N, C-alpha and C positions, 0 to 999 in steps of 0.2 A: 504494499499500500504506499510506503514510503517513496516509492521509485515514480507513482505513476505523478504524471504531469500536470495533474488534477485534483482538484479535492473531492472526495465522495461526497453526496448525500447526505441529508440526515434518514430518508429512508432507505437507502443504500445499508447505511451502517446499522440501520434498526434489522433489516432481511438478513445481512450476515451474521450477526446476532443471534437472530432466533436459529439459522440454519447450522451455526456452531453449538450451540447448546444442544439440539437435537443429535448430531452428530458425537457430540463428546459424552454425553449421557450415555452412548451406545457402547461408545469405546471403554469408559470407567466402568458401565456395568456387566461387559463381557458377555454379553447378550439381552435378552428383552427386546423392546421393539426397535425398529430402522424405523428411518426417517421417512416419512411419507407425506411431502408438503407441496403447496403450490404457490408458486410466485409468482403474484398477478404486476402490472405494471404498465402504465400508459405510455401509446408509441415514444420510444426517445430516453426512456426511464432509466435505462442501463443496467438491466436485468441479466444481461449476458453477462456484464463485468461480476457482478455477484456470484453467477454460475461458476467463472473461472478460478473466483477466490474460494468457492465449497470446493471445486476439485483441487485447489492445494491443499485442504483441507484433508482429501484422501491421500493424496499423495506423503504428505507428511507423517501420516499414519504407517505408509509404506507399502500401500494400494495402489490400483488406478483408479480412471473416472474415463468416462465414455461420453461423448455429447452428443444427440441426435436430432438432427435438422430435418424437415419435409422434403426439403428443394435440393438438389447439387447446388444450387445457387447460393441458398441463405448456408448452407452447411461450408461451402469454400469460404465465404465471406468472416464466418466462425473462426474457420480454421488459420485464416491469415492473421487475424484478430488475437488468437491464442499464441500464433506464433510470434507475433512482433511484441508482446507483452510478456510472456510466457518463458521462452526460450533464453533469453536473457540472463534468466534466473537458474539455468540448468536444465530444464524441465525438456523431455523428449516428446512431442507434437506430431500424431500421425493424422491423414486426411485419408478416410477410405469411403467410397462409392464404388455403385457397379460399375464405372467406367475406370476405374484402374487396370491397367492391363496385366497380364496374367506374370508376366515374370517379376514385374513391380511388388505386386499382389503378394505373391509366395514369398517375399522378402518380407513385407509390411507384416502379413500372417505369423511369421515364425518370431519376429520382435516381439509382435503382442504376447505369444503365447508365453515367450520366456520372460516377460515382466520389463522388458528392456525398452516400452513406451508407456510413457506416463497416462497420459490422456488421448484418447481414439475421438475423433471430431467425426463426422460422416452423415449419412443418410439410413435409408433400410438396410444395407449392406451390413450395418454394424452387427446386426443379429444373425447372418447368414449361418447356413448350417457348418460350413467349416472356420467361423470365425469362433477363435479361444482367449479367453483374456488369463494371465496367470492370476491376478488376485482383482477384480474389478468390485471396486467398494461405492461407487457411487455411480447412478444412472441419473442423468439430463436429459428431459425430453423438453426441445423447444416448438413454442406452435403446438400443446399438447391435442388442440382439438382435430388436425389433422391427423392425427393417429388413432386406428383404433384400436379396443381392449387388449386384442388379443398380440396387435403390433407392440403394446407396450409388455407385457408379460413374457413377449417372448426376447427380448434386450433385457429386461431383470433376471431372466432365468439363465443367463449366461455370467451374472454373478454370486455374493454371497459377503454376508459381512465377518465371516471367517468363523464361524459357530453354529452353523448350519443354518441362518437366517435369511432372509434376500439384503438385498445390498441397498445401501440410503437409494430413496428416488424422488427428486426435483423436477416439477414439471412447470413449463413457464407458459404463461397466453400473457400477450400484448392486446389480445381484445379483452377488453375489460367483460368479467363475468357480472352479472349481478348478482347481489347477496341472495335473493331467492335462491337462482340456480345454485352458485357455490354452495349453499346450505343442503341441496338435494341432490345432484350429480356428484360432488367435490364432497359430499357430507361427512366422509373418513378418513379424510387429509386435514392437516393443517393448513394454514391460510398466511403467508406474509404478502404485504400488498407495499408497493413503491408509489408514493402519490406525489411526491416533489420530482421536478426536471432540472438536469443540470444547469446551473447560473449561465446567464448569459444569453440564454434562447428568447426568442421574440414571440410571442403569440401568432400563428397563422391568420392572417386575417380574411374572413371568408366572405363570398358575395354571393347571392342567388342571382341566374340571369335567364330570360326566356330565351328560347331556341332562336325564334325571331330576331334576337338581338346578340347574337353572336359574333357578329361581325366586330360589335368594340371589346368584344371580350378578347378576338383576334387582334384588335391593333393593340390591347394593353399587354399580352403576351408577347408581342413582337417588340414593344418597348425595353421590357426587359430582357427578352434576346439580345440585343442590341447594345444593352449596358453590360453584357457579358455574363448573364444566368441563363439557364437552361430548364427546359418544362417537360412535364408530363399531362399526354392529350389519353385520356382513357377512355374505354367504350366497353358497354355489356355485353359485345359478339365480336368474333375473331372475324365472320362472314355474316353478310345479310341473310342466306337461306330465306325461309319464307316469310320472315318478319319482315317486309320491303320499308316499312314505316321508320325502321329504327337505323341510325348511324351503327357502320361496324369498322373495325381496327382496321382491317387490312383494305377496304376502299379509302376509308379517311385518311391513311397516313401515303397513299397515294395524290390525293388533292392536297396534303397540309403541304409535300413536298413537292409540290408541281404549279398550286396557284396561290397558297397561302402562305408558306414560309420558300420562297425558292431558293434565297440566300442562306440558309442555313440547312445543317447536314441532319435529316430526318432518318428515324429507323422504326423498327417495327417488332415489338417483342409479345410472344402468347404463348399459350400452352402448346399446342402443337409443334412448336419448333423442337428441334433435338437440343439437347440440353447444350452441349459443345458451342454450337448457334447462339443457343440464347448466351451462353456465358459470355462469346466472343463481344456481342451486340451489349449486354451491362458492362463491360470492361470501358470498352468504348464509348459508353456515355458518361462512365465514372471516372473516366480522363478526361474529359470535354470535347471529345472529337465529335462528339455524335451532341448535338444542339436542343431536339426535340424529341423524346421518345413517346412513341404511340403503343400503345398497351392496351389491355384488358385488364382484369383484375389480378393477373398473375405478378404484379408489382406492388400487391397488397403487404406484402411483407417481404423484410430481408434485404431490401435495397437504401441501401444510405450513401446518397450522394448530395453532401455539405453545398455544393455549387446549385444546386437545382433549387428555383424559388416559385415558381408556377406549377400550380395543378389546375389543370382544366376535367374538370369531370360530367360528357353530356349525357345524357339519359338519366342523370344522376337519382332521379324516382326512381329507377330500376334499382337501386342499390339498397340494401338495409344500413339504416344508421351507424351501425356498427362497422362495415365494412367503409362507409363513407368517412368515418372516424379515420378510420384504418391508413385510407387513401392520403388524407389530408395529411396525416404525421408525416409521409414522402419526405412532405419539403418544409422548411423552417430548421434543418437540422444544423445550417451556420449561422453567419452573424449578420444576414442580411435581411431583410425583411423579405415574408413570404407570403404566398397570397394562393386562396383555393376558390376558384369559381364553380358552383354547382348550377351545370346547364338543364333546365326540365322544359318539357313539352309545353305549349300554347294552351293547349288541352287538358292541362293539369286541376285535378278537382281541389277544392278547398283543403279536403283531410290531408292530400296531397303536400300542399303548399303549409301545412302546418307539419309535418314530419319534417319536412329539409330547414323550416325556421327554427327547429330545434337543433338543428346543425349550425347556424347563424349566431345563436343566441349563448350557444354552451360549447367550452374547450375540455370538460371535463367528461373522458371516455366511461367514468363511472356512472357519472349521470346520464350520458346519451345511449350507455346497457340499459339502463333502467327504464329508460323511456321507449326503448326499441322492444323492450321485453310486453313493457304496456300496450304499448298499438299494435305487435306482429303475433305475441304468444312465443311460450320458449319452445315450439315445435315439441317432438317427441323424443323422448331420455336417449331411447337406442333406437332408433328408426330412423328414417331420411325424410323425414318431412321438416322444412325448418320454419314453417310459422303454424299456428293454431296450438292452444293450452293444450298441453298435457295433462292427463287426468292423475291425482294423487288418491283417488277414492273420496276420502272425506276431507280432502283440505286442498284449498284454491293457494298455491305458491305465490301469489301475490297481496291477497286478503290476508293469510296466514302467516307473514312472516314472524311474531312475537311466537307463536304454537309452535312453528317450526324449527326456531333457536333454540327453545324451550326442551322440544325433543331431542334436539343434538345432544342439547348439554346430558341431559336425562341417558341416552343412551352411552357416553362416553362415560360418565358415572358409573353406570353400571358397569359395564366391559371392563372397568379398572378397579372396581371391589367388590364385585358380585358375579365372573363370569360363570360360575356354575349355574348360576338363579336359583341357589339354596334360601337367601331371607325370604321371609312372609310377604314383604310388599312384591316379590319379583317372580313368586308362583306361579301367577296367572299368565307372566309372558311364555316361560316353559311351556305350560298348557295349550296354550295356542298355537306355537311351536308345534306342538306334538300332534295336534289335531290339522295343522295345515296341510294341505298338499304338497307335495316334493317340488323343489324349484327344480325348474327346468330350464335351459341356455334358450328356448324361446322366450320364456317368461322376464329372462333378464334381459 
């Protein structure tokens, strides 16, 4: 921490303290419970650095750590940051994805199994069948909502606490999770929250604009480009397909390059590009060679370009509020004032305008997530629907927040003080469990 060129925020220090306390308790006890913690923080709050410090704790204990990210682009960025910050301290960092060539992969896996690599950073490849760790003590899962339960369990299954238990688990989310969902979906985890941002960051100025007024948005973006900044243009579709009334990234990249910003380098990024092409495009954008990046929501996470000061999201009404907040967080990461334009359809309903006004009036990701939950509903806990209230049977996750908090506290108390359910007040729970039908994977 003393070698860092900046001071940690109070939120980062508090999160590090909670993580260290969890890991120290396990080490001192020589058994007991492994850490299971969710680290939440708004875009740019410094969660990755906190995870690096947690990894240092594992390495200090003579063990290894693994950091898993959902995309090669994000994993590579984490690996580069880890190498820059941690290798000068004598740590050995490895980067592992499915695209690593056979010869280099064999040598990497050999060193990982021998314990000669301290921290492995990568994608799903980290839990491939042929990957072995000598002593994996900490698993960090970034953008945890992009991994399924089975995927998380596979990476956790690669490690151990040294006493027959699972390794420590730290899951991170830059998408703020409303308190109601944190209590239900992540009710079995401790939660750390980083609410502050690094000093010197200026709030992004957000503007709403009708589609018919987009020329003024283009003119404003052009002035920023001429001043040396870079810009994102984000669209809901890669190609138009059947939805002819929506602009798409592919055709708009061509139009922006030829007609709107002919004097600036324009490039396209979306999920159908192969990883190597996507990586080259992002590197050229990060280096400043590309001035305008036209994309889908693929840039929602893991893209850090401090010189980008303009985010234009067209058909903004087609995105959820949390996604809009994430996209807005891609700019304003440098010292210059940044701007976000939410361009919406001229026929947008009053309800739609009210949703977008939430973005105009708030920069607090947690407040936005709560409003998004209220407007859209949380979807299914274990399904594919992204909106529409899920049912807890006897409870409403928004109305009954106080009851959910008390239920969680009671559950933890019982697990810690009467796990066998033998006390008089707890026997009714045992009877209910005995009479209930057995759980199945489908029910879960």
